[in-house]
LUMGU-176242 format. One record per atom (N, C-alpha, C): residue in one letter; atom name; x, y, z. Coordinates in steps of 0.02 Angstrom, whole numbers. Layout:
! residues N
<pati r="A" a="CA" u="X" v="Y" w="Z"/>
...
END
This chain:
! residues 167
<pati r="X" a="N" u="404" v="-210" w="-845"/>
<pati r="X" a="CA" u="352" v="-175" w="-808"/>
<pati r="X" a="C" u="386" v="-126" w="-759"/>
<pati r="X" a="N" u="366" v="-63" w="-761"/>
<pati r="X" a="CA" u="397" v="-14" w="-718"/>
<pati r="X" a="C" u="363" v="-12" w="-650"/>
<pati r="X" a="N" u="402" v="6" w="-600"/>
<pati r="X" a="CA" u="376" v="10" w="-531"/>
<pati r="X" a="C" u="333" v="73" w="-523"/>
<pati r="X" a="N" u="275" v="65" w="-492"/>
<pati r="X" a="CA" u="230" v="121" w="-481"/>
<pati r="X" a="C" u="255" v="162" w="-421"/>
<pati r="X" a="N" u="260" v="227" w="-431"/>
<pati r="X" a="CA" u="281" v="272" w="-377"/>
<pati r="X" a="C" u="228" v="327" w="-372"/>
<pati r="X" a="N" u="205" v="339" w="-311"/>
<pati r="X" a="CA" u="155" v="391" w="-299"/>
<pati r="X" a="C" u="181" v="443" w="-250"/>
<pati r="X" a="N" u="154" v="502" w="-254"/>
<pati r="X" a="CA" u="170" v="553" w="-205"/>
<pati r="X" a="C" u="129" v="542" w="-142"/>
<pati r="X" a="N" u="151" v="570" w="-87"/>
<pati r="X" a="CA" u="114" v="564" w="-24"/>
<pati r="X" a="C" u="46" v="598" w="-32"/>
<pati r="X" a="N" u="44" v="654" w="-65"/>
<pati r="X" a="CA" u="-17" v="693" w="-72"/>
<pati r="X" a="C" u="-73" v="656" w="-109"/>
<pati r="X" a="N" u="-54" v="609" w="-153"/>
<pati r="X" a="CA" u="-104" v="574" w="-193"/>
<pati r="X" a="C" u="-153" v="533" w="-150"/>
<pati r="X" a="N" u="-132" v="512" w="-92"/>
<pati r="X" a="CA" u="-175" v="469" w="-51"/>
<pati r="X" a="C" u="-194" v="499" w="16"/>
<pati r="X" a="N" u="-173" v="560" w="30"/>
<pati r="X" a="CA" u="-190" v="591" w="94"/>
<pati r="X" a="C" u="-265" v="602" w="100"/>
<pati r="X" a="N" u="-290" v="594" w="160"/>
<pati r="X" a="CA" u="-360" v="610" w="172"/>
<pati r="X" a="C" u="-366" v="651" w="236"/>
<pati r="X" a="N" u="-421" v="687" w="241"/>
<pati r="X" a="CA" u="-439" v="722" w="303"/>
<pati r="X" a="C" u="-511" v="706" w="317"/>
<pati r="X" a="N" u="-523" v="681" w="377"/>
<pati r="X" a="CA" u="-590" v="662" w="398"/>
<pati r="X" a="C" u="-611" v="707" w="456"/>
<pati r="X" a="N" u="-673" v="727" w="456"/>
<pati r="X" a="CA" u="-699" v="770" w="509"/>
<pati r="X" a="C" u="-755" v="733" w="545"/>
<pati r="X" a="N" u="-753" v="734" w="611"/>
<pati r="X" a="CA" u="-806" v="703" w="652"/>
<pati r="X" a="C" u="-827" v="753" w="706"/>
<pati r="X" a="N" u="-890" v="753" w="722"/>
<pati r="X" a="CA" u="-917" v="793" w="777"/>
<pati r="X" a="C" u="-930" v="746" w="835"/>
<pati r="X" a="N" u="-905" v="762" w="895"/>
<pati r="X" a="CA" u="-916" v="719" w="953"/>
<pati r="X" a="C" u="-987" v="730" w="978"/>
<pati r="X" a="N" u="-1027" v="677" w="971"/>
<pati r="X" a="CA" u="-1097" v="678" w="992"/>
<pati r="X" a="C" u="-1106" v="639" w="1057"/>
<pati r="X" a="N" u="-1163" v="646" w="1090"/>
<pati r="X" a="CA" u="-1174" v="611" w="1154"/>
<pati r="X" a="C" u="-1161" v="535" w="1150"/>
<pati r="X" a="N" u="-1179" v="503" w="1095"/>
<pati r="X" a="CA" u="-1170" v="431" w="1089"/>
<pati r="X" a="C" u="-1096" v="411" w="1083"/>
<pati r="X" a="N" u="-1052" v="460" w="1071"/>
<pati r="X" a="CA" u="-981" v="447" w="1064"/>
<pati r="X" a="C" u="-943" v="455" w="1130"/>
<pati r="X" a="N" u="-978" v="474" w="1184"/>
<pati r="X" a="CA" u="-944" v="493" w="1245"/>
<pati r="X" a="C" u="-956" v="445" w="1303"/>
<pati r="X" a="N" u="-911" v="451" w="1352"/>
<pati r="X" a="CA" u="-920" v="413" w="1414"/>
<pati r="X" a="C" u="-961" v="455" w="1464"/>
<pati r="X" a="N" u="-965" v="432" w="1526"/>
<pati r="X" a="CA" u="-1006" v="467" w="1576"/>
<pati r="X" a="C" u="-977" v="534" w="1597"/>
<pati r="X" a="N" u="-915" v="548" w="1579"/>
<pati r="X" a="CA" u="-884" v="612" w="1594"/>
<pati r="X" a="C" u="-892" v="662" w="1537"/>
<pati r="X" a="N" u="-924" v="641" w="1483"/>
<pati r="X" a="CA" u="-933" v="685" w="1425"/>
<pati r="X" a="C" u="-872" v="687" w="1380"/>
<pati r="X" a="N" u="-827" v="639" w="1389"/>
<pati r="X" a="CA" u="-766" v="635" w="1348"/>
<pati r="X" a="C" u="-774" v="582" w="1294"/>
<pati r="X" a="N" u="-742" v="593" w="1237"/>
<pati r="X" a="CA" u="-744" v="545" w="1183"/>
<pati r="X" a="C" u="-718" v="478" w="1206"/>
<pati r="X" a="N" u="-754" v="424" w="1190"/>
<pati r="X" a="CA" u="-731" v="357" w="1207"/>
<pati r="X" a="C" u="-667" v="341" w="1168"/>
<pati r="X" a="N" u="-619" v="311" w="1202"/>
<pati r="X" a="CA" u="-556" v="293" w="1169"/>
<pati r="X" a="C" u="-566" v="245" w="1112"/>
<pati r="X" a="N" u="-613" v="199" w="1120"/>
<pati r="X" a="CA" u="-627" v="151" w="1067"/>
<pati r="X" a="C" u="-657" v="184" w="1005"/>
<pati r="X" a="N" u="-698" v="235" w="1016"/>
<pati r="X" a="CA" u="-727" v="272" w="959"/>
<pati r="X" a="C" u="-671" v="308" w="921"/>
<pati r="X" a="N" u="-624" v="339" w="957"/>
<pati r="X" a="CA" u="-569" v="372" w="924"/>
<pati r="X" a="C" u="-526" v="322" w="885"/>
<pati r="X" a="N" u="-514" v="264" w="916"/>
<pati r="X" a="CA" u="-475" v="212" w="880"/>
<pati r="X" a="C" u="-511" v="190" w="817"/>
<pati r="X" a="N" u="-576" v="185" w="820"/>
<pati r="X" a="CA" u="-616" v="166" w="762"/>
<pati r="X" a="C" u="-608" v="218" w="706"/>
<pati r="X" a="N" u="-613" v="283" w="724"/>
<pati r="X" a="CA" u="-606" v="336" w="675"/>
<pati r="X" a="C" u="-535" v="336" w="645"/>
<pati r="X" a="N" u="-485" v="325" w="687"/>
<pati r="X" a="CA" u="-415" v="322" w="664"/>
<pati r="X" a="C" u="-406" v="265" w="614"/>
<pati r="X" a="N" u="-435" v="207" w="629"/>
<pati r="X" a="CA" u="-429" v="149" w="585"/>
<pati r="X" a="C" u="-463" v="162" w="518"/>
<pati r="X" a="N" u="-520" v="195" w="519"/>
<pati r="X" a="CA" u="-556" v="211" w="457"/>
<pati r="X" a="C" u="-514" v="260" w="415"/>
<pati r="X" a="N" u="-488" v="313" w="446"/>
<pati r="X" a="CA" u="-447" v="361" w="409"/>
<pati r="X" a="C" u="-386" v="328" w="378"/>
<pati r="X" a="N" u="-353" v="285" w="417"/>
<pati r="X" a="CA" u="-294" v="250" w="392"/>
<pati r="X" a="C" u="-313" v="202" w="335"/>
<pati r="X" a="N" u="-368" v="166" w="342"/>
<pati r="X" a="CA" u="-390" v="119" w="291"/>
<pati r="X" a="C" u="-406" v="155" w="225"/>
<pati r="X" a="N" u="-439" v="212" w="230"/>
<pati r="X" a="CA" u="-454" v="251" w="170"/>
<pati r="X" a="C" u="-390" v="272" w="134"/>
<pati r="X" a="N" u="-342" v="295" w="173"/>
<pati r="X" a="CA" u="-278" v="317" w="144"/>
<pati r="X" a="C" u="-241" v="259" w="112"/>
<pati r="X" a="N" u="-238" v="203" w="147"/>
<pati r="X" a="CA" u="-202" v="144" w="121"/>
<pati r="X" a="C" u="-235" v="119" w="57"/>
<pati r="X" a="N" u="-301" v="113" w="57"/>
<pati r="X" a="CA" u="-337" v="89" w="-2"/>
<pati r="X" a="C" u="-330" v="138" w="-60"/>
<pati r="X" a="N" u="-332" v="202" w="-45"/>
<pati r="X" a="CA" u="-323" v="253" w="-97"/>
<pati r="X" a="C" u="-253" v="248" w="-127"/>
<pati r="X" a="N" u="-203" v="236" w="-85"/>
<pati r="X" a="CA" u="-134" v="230" w="-109"/>
<pati r="X" a="C" u="-127" v="170" w="-156"/>
<pati r="X" a="N" u="-158" v="114" w="-138"/>
<pati r="X" a="CA" u="-152" v="52" w="-176"/>
<pati r="X" a="C" u="-203" v="45" w="-232"/>
<pati r="X" a="N" u="-256" v="86" w="-229"/>
<pati r="X" a="CA" u="-314" v="77" w="-273"/>
<pati r="X" a="C" u="-339" v="5" w="-267"/>
<pati r="X" a="N" u="-342" v="-17" w="-205"/>
<pati r="X" a="CA" u="-360" v="-87" w="-191"/>
<pati r="X" a="C" u="-381" v="-93" w="-118"/>
<pati r="X" a="N" u="-396" v="-154" w="-97"/>
<pati r="X" a="CA" u="-414" v="-167" w="-28"/>
<pati r="X" a="C" u="-350" v="-172" w="13"/>
<pati r="X" a="N" u="-348" v="-136" w="68"/>
<pati r="X" a="CA" u="-292" v="-140" w="115"/>
<pati r="X" a="C" u="-321" v="-153" w="184"/>
<pati r="X" a="N" u="-289" v="-198" w="221"/>
<pati r="X" a="CA" u="-316" v="-218" w="287"/>
<pati r="X" a="C" u="-267" v="-199" w="342"/>
<pati r="X" a="N" u="-294" v="-186" w="401"/>
<pati r="X" a="CA" u="-253" v="-168" w="459"/>
<pati r="X" a="C" u="-213" v="-229" w="481"/>
<pati r="X" a="N" u="-148" v="-221" w="487"/>
<pati r="X" a="CA" u="-105" v="-274" w="512"/>
<pati r="X" a="C" u="-82" v="-260" w="583"/>
<pati r="X" a="N" u="-72" v="-196" w="599"/>
<pati r="X" a="CA" u="-47" v="-179" w="666"/>
<pati r="X" a="C" u="-59" v="-105" w="680"/>
<pati r="X" a="N" u="-65" v="-91" w="744"/>
<pati r="X" a="CA" u="-66" v="-22" w="768"/>
<pati r="X" a="C" u="-7" v="-17" w="816"/>
<pati r="X" a="N" u="40" v="27" w="799"/>
<pati r="X" a="CA" u="101" v="32" w="839"/>
<pati r="X" a="C" u="90" v="63" w="907"/>
<pati r="X" a="N" u="62" v="121" w="906"/>
<pati r="X" a="CA" u="61" v="161" w="967"/>
<pati r="X" a="C" u="4" v="210" w="963"/>
<pati r="X" a="N" u="-31" v="217" w="1019"/>
<pati r="X" a="CA" u="-83" v="267" w="1023"/>
<pati r="X" a="C" u="-84" v="292" w="1095"/>
<pati r="X" a="N" u="-69" v="354" w="1103"/>
<pati r="X" a="CA" u="-68" v="385" w="1169"/>
<pati r="X" a="C" u="-121" v="439" w="1171"/>
<pati r="X" a="N" u="-161" v="439" w="1224"/>
<pati r="X" a="CA" u="-213" v="489" w="1232"/>
<pati r="X" a="C" u="-183" v="548" w="1271"/>
<pati r="X" a="N" u="-166" v="600" w="1234"/>
<pati r="X" a="CA" u="-132" v="658" w="1264"/>
<pati r="X" a="C" u="-179" v="706" w="1299"/>
<pati r="X" a="N" u="-240" v="711" w="1275"/>
<pati r="X" a="CA" u="-289" v="756" w="1308"/>
<pati r="X" a="C" u="-359" v="730" w="1293"/>
<pati r="X" a="N" u="-404" v="746" w="1338"/>
<pati r="X" a="CA" u="-474" v="725" w="1329"/>
<pati r="X" a="C" u="-505" v="765" w="1272"/>
<pati r="X" a="N" u="-549" v="730" w="1236"/>
<pati r="X" a="CA" u="-588" v="762" w="1183"/>
<pati r="X" a="C" u="-660" v="763" w="1208"/>
<pati r="X" a="N" u="-691" v="822" w="1206"/>
<pati r="X" a="CA" u="-755" v="832" w="1239"/>
<pati r="X" a="C" u="-814" v="833" w="1191"/>
<pati r="X" a="N" u="-872" v="819" w="1221"/>
<pati r="X" a="CA" u="-935" v="823" w="1185"/>
<pati r="X" a="C" u="-941" v="891" w="1150"/>
<pati r="X" a="N" u="-959" v="890" w="1087"/>
<pati r="X" a="CA" u="-969" v="951" w="1049"/>
<pati r="X" a="C" u="-907" v="976" w="1013"/>
<pati r="X" a="N" u="-850" v="945" w="1024"/>
<pati r="X" a="CA" u="-789" v="967" w="989"/>
<pati r="X" a="C" u="-785" v="934" w="921"/>
<pati r="X" a="N" u="-747" v="965" w="877"/>
<pati r="X" a="CA" u="-736" v="939" w="810"/>
<pati r="X" a="C" u="-670" v="901" w="811"/>
<pati r="X" a="N" u="-671" v="840" w="784"/>
<pati r="X" a="CA" u="-610" v="799" w="780"/>
<pati r="X" a="C" u="-590" v="796" w="707"/>
<pati r="X" a="N" u="-528" v="816" w="693"/>
<pati r="X" a="CA" u="-501" v="815" w="626"/>
<pati r="X" a="C" u="-446" v="762" w="623"/>
<pati r="X" a="N" u="-454" v="714" w="579"/>
<pati r="X" a="CA" u="-404" v="660" w="571"/>
<pati r="X" a="C" u="-370" v="669" w="504"/>
<pati r="X" a="N" u="-304" v="676" w="505"/>
<pati r="X" a="CA" u="-265" v="685" w="444"/>
<pati r="X" a="C" u="-221" v="623" w="436"/>
<pati r="X" a="N" u="-231" v="587" w="381"/>
<pati r="X" a="CA" u="-195" v="525" w="370"/>
<pati r="X" a="C" u="-155" v="528" w="306"/>
<pati r="X" a="N" u="-95" v="498" w="308"/>
<pati r="X" a="CA" u="-54" v="494" w="247"/>
<pati r="X" a="C" u="-8" v="433" w="252"/>
<pati r="X" a="N" u="14" v="411" w="193"/>
<pati r="X" a="CA" u="62" v="355" w="190"/>
<pati r="X" a="C" u="130" v="384" w="208"/>
<pati r="X" a="N" u="160" v="357" w="261"/>
<pati r="X" a="CA" u="227" v="378" w="280"/>
<pati r="X" a="C" u="280" v="343" w="238"/>
<pati r="X" a="N" u="269" v="278" w="226"/>
<pati r="X" a="CA" u="317" v="240" w="187"/>
<pati r="X" a="C" u="284" v="176" w="163"/>
<pati r="X" a="N" u="303" v="154" w="103"/>
<pati r="X" a="CA" u="278" v="91" w="75"/>
<pati r="X" a="C" u="336" v="42" w="73"/>
<pati r="X" a="N" u="320" v="-20" w="89"/>
<pati r="X" a="CA" u="370" v="-74" w="87"/>
<pati r="X" a="C" u="352" v="-121" w="29"/>
<pati r="X" a="N" u="360" v="-185" w="36"/>
<pati r="X" a="CA" u="345" v="-230" w="-20"/>
<pati r="X" a="C" u="269" v="-240" w="-28"/>
<pati r="X" a="N" u="235" v="-264" w="25"/>
<pati r="X" a="CA" u="163" v="-274" w="22"/>
<pati r="X" a="C" u="127" v="-235" w="77"/>
<pati r="X" a="N" u="165" v="-200" w="118"/>
<pati r="X" a="CA" u="135" v="-163" w="173"/>
<pati r="X" a="C" u="155" v="-90" w="169"/>
<pati r="X" a="N" u="122" v="-51" w="210"/>
<pati r="X" a="CA" u="137" v="21" w="214"/>
<pati r="X" a="C" u="121" v="46" w="283"/>
<pati r="X" a="N" u="158" v="98" w="304"/>
<pati r="X" a="CA" u="142" v="130" w="368"/>
<pati r="X" a="C" u="101" v="192" w="353"/>
<pati r="X" a="N" u="46" v="197" w="389"/>
<pati r="X" a="CA" u="2" v="255" w="383"/>
<pati r="X" a="C" u="7" v="294" w="449"/>
<pati r="X" a="N" u="18" v="358" w="443"/>
<pati r="X" a="CA" u="19" v="401" w="501"/>
<pati r="X" a="C" u="-47" v="439" w="505"/>
<pati r="X" a="N" u="-76" v="443" w="564"/>
<pati r="X" a="CA" u="-138" v="480" w="574"/>
<pati r="X" a="C" u="-126" v="532" w="629"/>
<pati r="X" a="N" u="-139" v="594" w="613"/>
<pati r="X" a="CA" u="-134" v="648" w="661"/>
<pati r="X" a="C" u="-205" v="669" w="680"/>
<pati r="X" a="N" u="-218" v="672" w="745"/>
<pati r="X" a="CA" u="-285" v="690" w="769"/>
<pati r="X" a="C" u="-281" v="759" w="800"/>
<pati r="X" a="N" u="-323" v="804" w="774"/>
<pati r="X" a="CA" u="-327" v="872" w="800"/>
<pati r="X" a="C" u="-398" v="884" w="825"/>
<pati r="X" a="N" u="-404" v="923" w="877"/>
<pati r="X" a="CA" u="-469" v="939" w="906"/>
<pati r="X" a="C" u="-480" v="1014" w="901"/>
<pati r="X" a="N" u="-540" v="1031" w="877"/>
<pati r="X" a="CA" u="-558" v="1102" w="870"/>
<pati r="X" a="C" u="-616" v="1118" w="916"/>
<pati r="X" a="N" u="-606" v="1169" w="956"/>
<pati r="X" a="CA" u="-660" v="1194" w="998"/>
<pati r="X" a="C" u="-706" v="1235" w="953"/>
<pati r="X" a="N" u="-768" v="1214" w="947"/>
<pati r="X" a="CA" u="-814" v="1245" w="899"/>
<pati r="X" a="C" u="-829" v="1318" w="916"/>
<pati r="X" a="N" u="-824" v="1337" w="980"/>
<pati r="X" a="CA" u="-839" v="1405" w="1001"/>
<pati r="X" a="C" u="-778" v="1451" w="989"/>
<pati r="X" a="N" u="-720" v="1432" w="1016"/>
<pati r="X" a="CA" u="-661" v="1475" w="1011"/>
<pati r="X" a="C" u="-622" v="1466" w="946"/>
<pati r="X" a="N" u="-629" v="1408" w="915"/>
<pati r="X" a="CA" u="-590" v="1394" w="854"/>
<pati r="X" a="C" u="-520" v="1369" w="869"/>
<pati r="X" a="N" u="-502" v="1363" w="933"/>
<pati r="X" a="CA" u="-436" v="1338" w="951"/>
<pati r="X" a="C" u="-428" v="1266" w="928"/>
<pati r="X" a="N" u="-368" v="1251" w="899"/>
<pati r="X" a="CA" u="-353" v="1184" w="875"/>
<pati r="X" a="C" u="-296" v="1156" w="916"/>
<pati r="X" a="N" u="-304" v="1094" w="942"/>
<pati r="X" a="CA" u="-254" v="1061" w="983"/>
<pati r="X" a="C" u="-237" v="994" w="952"/>
<pati r="X" a="N" u="-172" v="978" w="950"/>
<pati r="X" a="CA" u="-150" v="912" w="928"/>
<pati r="X" a="C" u="-164" v="864" w="986"/>
<pati r="X" a="N" u="-207" v="816" w="974"/>
<pati r="X" a="CA" u="-230" v="771" w="1027"/>
<pati r="X" a="C" u="-192" v="705" w="1027"/>
<pati r="X" a="N" u="-184" v="675" w="968"/>
<pati r="X" a="CA" u="-155" v="609" w="964"/>
<pati r="X" a="C" u="-118" v="601" w="897"/>
<pati r="X" a="N" u="-73" v="553" w="896"/>
<pati r="X" a="CA" u="-44" v="529" w="834"/>
<pati r="X" a="C" u="-42" v="453" w="838"/>
<pati r="X" a="N" u="-52" v="421" w="782"/>
<pati r="X" a="CA" u="-51" v="348" w="781"/>
<pati r="X" a="C" u="-16" v="324" w="717"/>
<pati r="X" a="N" u="17" v="267" w="722"/>
<pati r="X" a="CA" u="50" v="235" w="665"/>
<pati r="X" a="C" u="20" v="166" w="657"/>
<pati r="X" a="N" u="-5" v="153" w="597"/>
<pati r="X" a="CA" u="-37" v="89" w="582"/>
<pati r="X" a="C" u="-3" v="57" w="522"/>
<pati r="X" a="N" u="1" v="-8" w="522"/>
<pati r="X" a="CA" u="28" v="-45" w="466"/>
<pati r="X" a="C" u="-30" v="-78" w="430"/>
<pati r="X" a="N" u="-33" v="-67" w="364"/>
<pati r="X" a="CA" u="-84" v="-96" w="322"/>
<pati r="X" a="C" u="-52" v="-140" w="269"/>
<pati r="X" a="N" u="-87" v="-193" w="250"/>
<pati r="X" a="CA" u="-63" v="-238" w="198"/>
<pati r="X" a="C" u="-112" v="-235" w="140"/>
<pati r="X" a="N" u="-84" v="-229" w="80"/>
<pati r="X" a="CA" u="-123" v="-229" w="19"/>
<pati r="X" a="C" u="-139" v="-302" w="2"/>
<pati r="X" a="N" u="-203" v="-319" w="-6"/>
<pati r="X" a="CA" u="-221" v="-389" w="-17"/>
<pati r="X" a="C" u="-262" v="-398" w="-81"/>
<pati r="X" a="N" u="-254" v="-457" w="-110"/>
<pati r="X" a="CA" u="-292" v="-477" w="-169"/>
<pati r="X" a="C" u="-363" v="-493" w="-145"/>
<pati r="X" a="N" u="-412" v="-467" w="-180"/>
<pati r="X" a="CA" u="-482" v="-471" w="-158"/>
<pati r="X" a="C" u="-507" v="-542" w="-146"/>
<pati r="X" a="N" u="-493" v="-588" w="-191"/>
<pati r="X" a="CA" u="-522" v="-655" w="-186"/>
<pati r="X" a="C" u="-483" v="-702" w="-140"/>
<pati r="X" a="N" u="-417" v="-696" w="-139"/>
<pati r="X" a="CA" u="-376" v="-743" w="-100"/>
<pati r="X" a="C" u="-351" v="-714" w="-35"/>
<pati r="X" a="N" u="-354" v="-649" w="-28"/>
<pati r="X" a="CA" u="-327" v="-612" w="29"/>
<pati r="X" a="C" u="-251" v="-618" w="35"/>
<pati r="X" a="N" u="-219" v="-641" w="-18"/>
<pati r="X" a="CA" u="-145" v="-644" w="-18"/>
<pati r="X" a="C" u="-117" v="-574" w="-26"/>
<pati r="X" a="N" u="-63" v="-559" w="8"/>
<pati r="X" a="CA" u="-31" v="-494" w="1"/>
<pati r="X" a="C" u="-6" v="-482" w="-71"/>
<pati r="X" a="N" u="-15" v="-421" w="-95"/>
<pati r="X" a="CA" u="10" v="-402" w="-161"/>
<pati r="X" a="C" u="52" v="-339" w="-154"/>
<pati r="X" a="N" u="92" v="-325" w="-203"/>
<pati r="X" a="CA" u="139" v="-269" w="-199"/>
<pati r="X" a="C" u="104" v="-202" w="-191"/>
<pati r="X" a="N" u="140" v="-157" w="-160"/>
<pati r="X" a="CA" u="115" v="-90" w="-144"/>
<pati r="X" a="C" u="153" v="-40" w="-187"/>
<pati r="X" a="N" u="118" v="9" w="-215"/>
<pati r="X" a="CA" u="155" v="63" w="-250"/>
<pati r="X" a="C" u="202" v="98" w="-200"/>
<pati r="X" a="N" u="261" v="113" w="-222"/>
<pati r="X" a="CA" u="308" v="149" w="-180"/>
<pati r="X" a="C" u="286" v="221" w="-172"/>
<pati r="X" a="N" u="310" v="253" w="-121"/>
<pati r="X" a="CA" u="292" v="323" w="-108"/>
<pati r="X" a="C" u="355" v="365" w="-112"/>
<pati r="X" a="N" u="349" v="423" w="-144"/>
<pati r="X" a="CA" u="406" v="468" w="-150"/>
<pati r="X" a="C" u="392" v="530" w="-108"/>
<pati r="X" a="N" u="428" v="537" w="-53"/>
<pati r="X" a="CA" u="418" v="596" w="-11"/>
<pati r="X" a="C" u="447" v="658" w="-46"/>
<pati r="X" a="N" u="412" v="713" w="-41"/>
<pati r="X" a="CA" u="434" v="775" w="-75"/>
<pati r="X" a="C" u="459" v="827" w="-25"/>
<pati r="X" a="N" u="420" v="843" w="25"/>
<pati r="X" a="CA" u="438" v="896" w="72"/>
<pati r="X" a="C" u="486" v="869" w="125"/>
<pati r="X" a="N" u="517" v="914" w="162"/>
<pati r="X" a="CA" u="562" v="894" w="217"/>
<pati r="X" a="C" u="523" v="854" w="269"/>
<pati r="X" a="N" u="461" v="873" w="282"/>
<pati r="X" a="CA" u="419" v="838" w="331"/>
<pati r="X" a="C" u="404" v="766" w="307"/>
<pati r="X" a="N" u="388" v="759" w="243"/>
<pati r="X" a="CA" u="374" v="693" w="215"/>
<pati r="X" a="C" u="437" v="649" w="217"/>
<pati r="X" a="N" u="494" v="679" w="204"/>
<pati r="X" a="CA" u="558" v="641" w="206"/>
<pati r="X" a="C" u="574" v="619" w="277"/>
<pati r="X" a="N" u="560" v="662" w="326"/>
<pati r="X" a="CA" u="572" v="645" w="397"/>
<pati r="X" a="C" u="526" v="586" w="416"/>
<pati r="X" a="N" u="462" v="590" w="398"/>
<pati r="X" a="CA" u="415" v="536" w="414"/>
<pati r="X" a="C" u="435" v="471" w="379"/>
<pati r="X" a="N" u="460" v="476" w="317"/>
<pati r="X" a="CA" u="482" v="417" w="279"/>
<pati r="X" a="C" u="540" v="383" w="316"/>
<pati r="X" a="N" u="589" v="422" w="338"/>
<pati r="X" a="CA" u="646" v="394" w="376"/>
<pati r="X" a="C" u="623" v="362" w="441"/>
<pati r="X" a="N" u="582" v="397" w="478"/>
<pati r="X" a="CA" u="559" v="372" w="543"/>
<pati r="X" a="C" u="517" v="308" w="534"/>
<pati r="X" a="N" u="479" v="304" w="480"/>
<pati r="X" a="CA" u="439" v="244" w="467"/>
<pati r="X" a="C" u="485" v="183" w="457"/>
<pati r="X" a="N" u="541" v="193" w="425"/>
<pati r="X" a="CA" u="590" v="139" w="416"/>
<pati r="X" a="C" u="618" v="117" w="483"/>
<pati r="X" a="N" u="632" v="164" w="527"/>
<pati r="X" a="CA" u="658" v="148" w="593"/>
<pati r="X" a="C" u="605" v="109" w="634"/>
<pati r="X" a="N" u="543" v="132" w="631"/>
<pati r="X" a="CA" u="490" v="97" w="668"/>
<pati r="X" a="C" u="480" v="26" w="641"/>
<pati r="X" a="N" u="485" v="18" w="575"/>
<pati r="X" a="CA" u="477" v="-49" w="546"/>
<pati r="X" a="C" u="533" v="-95" w="570"/>
<pati r="X" a="N" u="594" v="-69" w="571"/>
<pati r="X" a="CA" u="651" v="-109" w="594"/>
<pati r="X" a="C" u="639" v="-130" w="667"/>
<pati r="X" a="N" u="615" v="-84" w="707"/>
<pati r="X" a="CA" u="601" v="-99" w="778"/>
<pati r="X" a="C" u="546" v="-152" w="783"/>
<pati r="X" a="N" u="493" v="-146" w="743"/>
<pati r="X" a="CA" u="439" v="-196" w="744"/>
<pati r="X" a="C" u="465" v="-264" w="726"/>
<pati r="X" a="N" u="506" v="-268" w="673"/>
<pati r="X" a="CA" u="533" v="-332" w="651"/>
<pati r="X" a="C" u="579" v="-362" w="704"/>
<pati r="X" a="N" u="619" v="-320" w="738"/>
<pati r="X" a="CA" u="662" v="-345" w="792"/>
<pati r="X" a="C" u="621" v="-372" w="850"/>
<pati r="X" a="N" u="567" v="-337" w="867"/>
<pati r="X" a="CA" u="523" v="-360" w="921"/>
<pati r="X" a="C" u="490" v="-426" w="903"/>
<pati r="X" a="N" u="467" v="-432" w="841"/>
<pati r="X" a="CA" u="436" v="-495" w="818"/>
<pati r="X" a="C" u="486" v="-552" w="821"/>
<pati r="X" a="N" u="548" v="-538" w="801"/>
<pati r="X" a="CA" u="600" v="-589" w="802"/>
<pati r="X" a="C" u="614" v="-611" w="874"/>
<pati r="X" a="N" u="616" v="-563" w="920"/>
<pati r="X" a="CA" u="627" v="-579" w="990"/>
<pati r="X" a="C" u="570" v="-620" w="1019"/>
<pati r="X" a="N" u="508" v="-605" w="1000"/>
<pati r="X" a="CA" u="451" v="-644" w="1024"/>
<pati r="X" a="C" u="454" v="-715" w="996"/>
<pati r="X" a="N" u="474" v="-723" w="934"/>
<pati r="X" a="CA" u="479" v="-790" w="904"/>
<pati r="X" a="C" u="533" v="-830" w="940"/>
<pati r="X" a="N" u="589" v="-799" w="958"/>
<pati r="X" a="CA" u="643" v="-834" w="993"/>
<pati r="X" a="C" u="619" v="-857" w="1062"/>
<pati r="X" a="N" u="582" v="-814" w="1098"/>
<pati r="X" a="CA" u="555" v="-832" w="1163"/>
<pati r="X" a="C" u="507" v="-891" w="1157"/>
<pati r="X" a="N" u="466" v="-890" w="1105"/>
<pati r="X" a="CA" u="417" v="-943" w="1094"/>
<pati r="X" a="C" u="453" v="-1010" w="1082"/>
<pati r="X" a="N" u="506" v="-1009" w="1044"/>
<pati r="X" a="CA" u="545" v="-1069" w="1029"/>
<pati r="X" a="C" u="578" v="-1095" w="1093"/>
<pati r="X" a="N" u="605" v="-1050" w="1134"/>
<pati r="X" a="CA" u="638" v="-1071" w="1196"/>
<pati r="X" a="C" u="589" v="-1103" w="1245"/>
<pati r="X" a="N" u="526" v="-1082" w="1244"/>
<pati r="X" a="CA" u="475" v="-1109" w="1290"/>
<pati r="X" a="C" u="455" v="-1180" w="1271"/>
<pati r="X" a="N" u="465" v="-1198" w="1208"/>
<pati r="X" a="CA" u="444" v="-1265" w="1184"/>
<pati r="X" a="C" u="489" v="-1320" w="1205"/>
END
C-alpha cells in the first residue's frame, strides 16, 4: 500500500465573515471568542478536507489579538495544512480584516492548531495523508511546524515530569 501524499493547495480554504452587532462587545469590537470559533471552524474544514475524514481539535498553540476588528468589517480566514505527522496535523490560520469602505486589508491574527484524524465510530486516531510543500512559503511553514511540534512535545514532557515529582 502506497503512502498518500497531498499538496497544500488541495485542502486550503478561505472563509469570509461579516462582523455583525451580535458578534461584538460593548465597544463595537469583534468578540475574541467569536473569532476563536471562526478560526476553529476554518481549521476543522481544512483538516477534514485534507484527511477526507473527521478531524478534531487537539490543541491551539497561540493566538494573539494584534488589532481590534470592528463592527461592519469583513473577516477573511485563510487556512491550510502546514505539516502532517502520523495521526495529527498542524493547521495554520491567517486572519485578515477588510474595511468595507476603503478596501484596506490588515493582517489581524495568526493561529496554529493541532488536529487529529479520527475513526468515526471509535474515535481512535488514524493515519493522516502526508503533505508535500511546493512553494518556498509552504516549505518555510512546513519546517516551522516541525519546530513547533518539537517544542509542544518538550513542554508536554516537562509537564509530565513535574506531575510525577509532585506525587
